[in-house]
C-alpha positions in Angstrom: 0.2 -0.1 -0.2 1.5 3.5 -0.9 2.2 5.6 1.6 4.0 9.1 2.0 6.4 8.7 -0.6 7.1 5.2 0.3 4.7 1.6 0.9 3.2 -0.2 4.0 3.3 -4.1 3.9 -0.1 -5.0 4.5 -1.9 -8.0 5.4 -5.0 -9.8 5.8 -6.5 -13.0 7.0 -10.4 -14.3 7.5 -13.5 -12.7 7.0 -16.4 -10.8 9.2 -15.6 -7.2 11.2 -12.1 -5.6 11.1 -9.2 -6.0 13.3 -6.6 -4.2 12.8 -3.5 -5.0 14.8 -0.4 -2.4 15.5 2.8 -3.9 16.3 5.5 -2.4 19.5 8.4 -0.1 18.4 11.3 -2.6 16.6 8.5 -5.3 16.2 6.3 -6.2 13.1 3.4 -7.5 12.2 4.6 -11.0 12.6 4.8 -10.3 16.3 1.2 -11.5 15.9 1.2 -14.8 14.3 -0.5 -16.5 17.5 -2.8 -13.7 17.9 -3.8 -13.5 14.1 -5.1 -17.2 13.8 -7.0 -16.9 17.0 -9.0 -14.1 15.8 -9.2 -15.1 11.9 -10.6 -18.5 13.3 -12.8 -16.6 15.8 -14.9 -14.5 12.6 -12.6 -11.8 12.7 -11.0 -9.8 8.9 -7.9 -9.1 10.6 -5.6 -6.8 9.3 -2.1 -6.5 10.2 0.9 -4.3 8.6 4.5 -3.4 9.3 4.9 0.2 10.5 6.8 2.9 8.5 10.6 1.9 8.8 9.9 -1.4 10.3 9.9 -4.7 8.5 9.0 -4.8 4.8 7.8 -1.6 4.8 9.6 1.6 3.5 11.4 4.3 5.1 14.9 4.6 7.5 13.2 6.4 10.4 9.4 7.0 12.0 7.7 8.6 14.9 4.2 8.5 17.0 2.6 11.2 15.0 3.6 9.7 11.3 3.1 5.9 13.0 -0.6 7.5 13.4 -0.9 8.3 9.6 -0.2 5.0 8.7 -3.3 3.7 11.1 -5.7 6.5 9.8 -4.4 5.6 5.8 -5.1 1.9 6.4 -8.2 1.8 8.2 -9.6 4.2 4.9 -8.6 1.4 2.9 -9.8 -2.0 5.1 -12.6 0.0 6.7 -14.9 0.1 8.5 -12.7 -0.8 11.3 -14.6 -2.7 14.3 -11.7 -2.6 16.9 -7.6 -1.9 16.8 -5.2 -4.2 19.1 -2.5 -2.5 19.7 0.7 -4.0 21.2 3.4 -1.7 23.3 4.1 1.4 21.1 1.4 0.5 18.8 -1.2 0.6 21.8 -0.5 4.1 22.1 -0.4 4.6 18.3 -3.6 3.4 18.6 -5.0 5.6 21.3 -3.5 8.8 19.4 -5.3 7.6 16.1 -8.9 6.8 18.1 -8.2 10.9 19.4 -7.4 11.8 15.4 -10.5 10.4 13.4 -9.9 6.9 13.6 -13.8 5.9 14.6 -13.6 2.3 15.9 -15.8 0.5 19.0 -13.3 -1.3 20.8 -10.1 -0.9 22.0 -7.5 -3.7 23.1 -4.2 -2.8 24.5 -1.4 -5.1 25.3 1.6 -4.2 27.2 1.1 0.1 27.2 3.7 2.9 28.1 1.9 5.4 29.7 4.2 7.8 29.3 6.8 6.9 26.2 9.6 10.0 27.2 9.5 8.7 30.8 10.1 5.4 29.7 13.0 6.3 27.2 14.6 8.3 29.9 14.5 5.1 32.2 15.9 3.1 29.4 18.8 5.3 28.6 19.4 5.5 32.4 20.2 2.0 32.1 21.9 1.9 29.4 24.2 4.6 30.8 23.6 7.2 28.2 23.4 11.2 29.7 19.7 12.2 30.4 20.2 15.5 29.5 21.5 14.5 25.7 18.0 12.2 25.6 15.7 14.9 27.2 17.2 17.6 24.3 16.6 15.3 22.1 12.8 14.5 23.2 12.4 18.0 23.2 13.5 18.5 19.6 11.6 15.7 18.5 8.0 17.5 19.8 8.9 20.4 18.4 10.2 19.4 15.4 6.1 17.0 15.2 4.3 20.2 17.0 3.4 17.8 20.0 3.5 18.4 23.6 4.7 15.1 26.2 1.8 16.0 28.1 -0.6 15.4 25.5 0.4 12.3 24.3 0.5 10.5 27.9 -1.6 7.2 27.1 -3.6 7.5 29.9 -5.1 11.4 28.9 -5.4 9.5 25.2 -8.1 6.8 26.7 -9.6 9.3 29.1 -11.7 11.3 25.9 -12.6 7.6 24.6 -16.1 6.9 25.0 -15.6 3.0 24.4 -14.6 -0.2 25.7 -10.9 -0.4 26.9 -9.2 -3.9 28.0 -5.8 -3.2 28.9 -3.7 -6.8 28.7 -0.5 -6.5 31.1 2.1 -8.6 32.4 3.4 -8.7 36.2 6.8 -9.4 34.8 6.5 -7.4 32.1 10.6 -5.7 31.8 10.0 -3.8 28.8 7.3 -1.4 29.9 6.2 -2.0 33.3 3.1 -2.9 34.9 2.0 0.4 36.8 2.1 2.0 33.2 -1.1 -0.5 32.4 -2.8 0.0 35.7 -2.3 3.8 35.0 -3.8 3.4 31.6 -6.6 1.2 32.8 -7.3 3.4 35.5 -7.8 6.5 33.3 -10.0 5.0 30.8 -14.0 5.7 31.3 -15.2 1.9 30.0 -11.9 -0.2 30.8 -10.9 -3.3 31.9 -7.4 -4.5 33.2 -6.1 -8.1 32.5 -2.9 -9.0 34.4 -1.3 -11.8 33.9 1.9 -13.5 35.4 4.8 -14.8 34.2 4.7 -14.0 30.4 6.9 -11.3 30.2 6.2 -8.0 27.5 6.2 -10.6 24.4 4.9 -14.2 25.5 1.2 -12.3 26.2 1.0 -12.3 22.7 1.5 -16.0 22.8 -0.8 -17.2 25.3 -4.2 -18.8 24.6 -5.5 -17.9 28.2 -5.1 -14.3 26.7 -6.4 -15.0 23.1 -9.8 -16.1 24.6 -10.3 -12.9 26.9 -9.4 -10.9 23.9 -11.9 -12.3 21.6 -14.4 -12.3 24.1 -13.7 -8.9 24.3 -14.0 -8.0 21.0 -17.3 -9.8 19.9 -19.4 -7.5 18.7 -22.9 -7.1 20.7 
């Protein structure tokens, strides 16, 4: 699918209400392989793609706003979209898209970050990268994109959405701490927090019990 000056690698499976899957940073549509199988068998038309500058899609760099634009374009081609399910960074992208015109009836978030800026600074600190350098880079990015980091807080984004929200987060997630999921679920108007243990940040995408809960949540009324 053409996108900007490049393209997006988009794939579809099954028939039924459209569920759009959004992978995390440095991931790809293949991260959802087990989820795709479960949802397509359950009667959903599943659409997954590699975000800009990821996997088989074009581009050398991307950002939150660019990824949101990709969501809106893909949704415009395959819609109407019944639900979005995002993993990690993709969960925040989905919430941002829902705040900028994406019309959906369900939002699923798996291992979502509550605050990308804080998460980035924490990772930089663990790697020994000077925080002042990272902080300056983040502020330059915000100015370039004409956004405010407080306005991108995931809890703030979901608090404006009047739709069912399922947040799935593992207590042993070492990439995005469990507290992030708790904070997001607490902010949602119609939200439920599904807590898992021992699966980690990526293992939660492979868990059959999580798939069962997800299918029940996505089921049309």
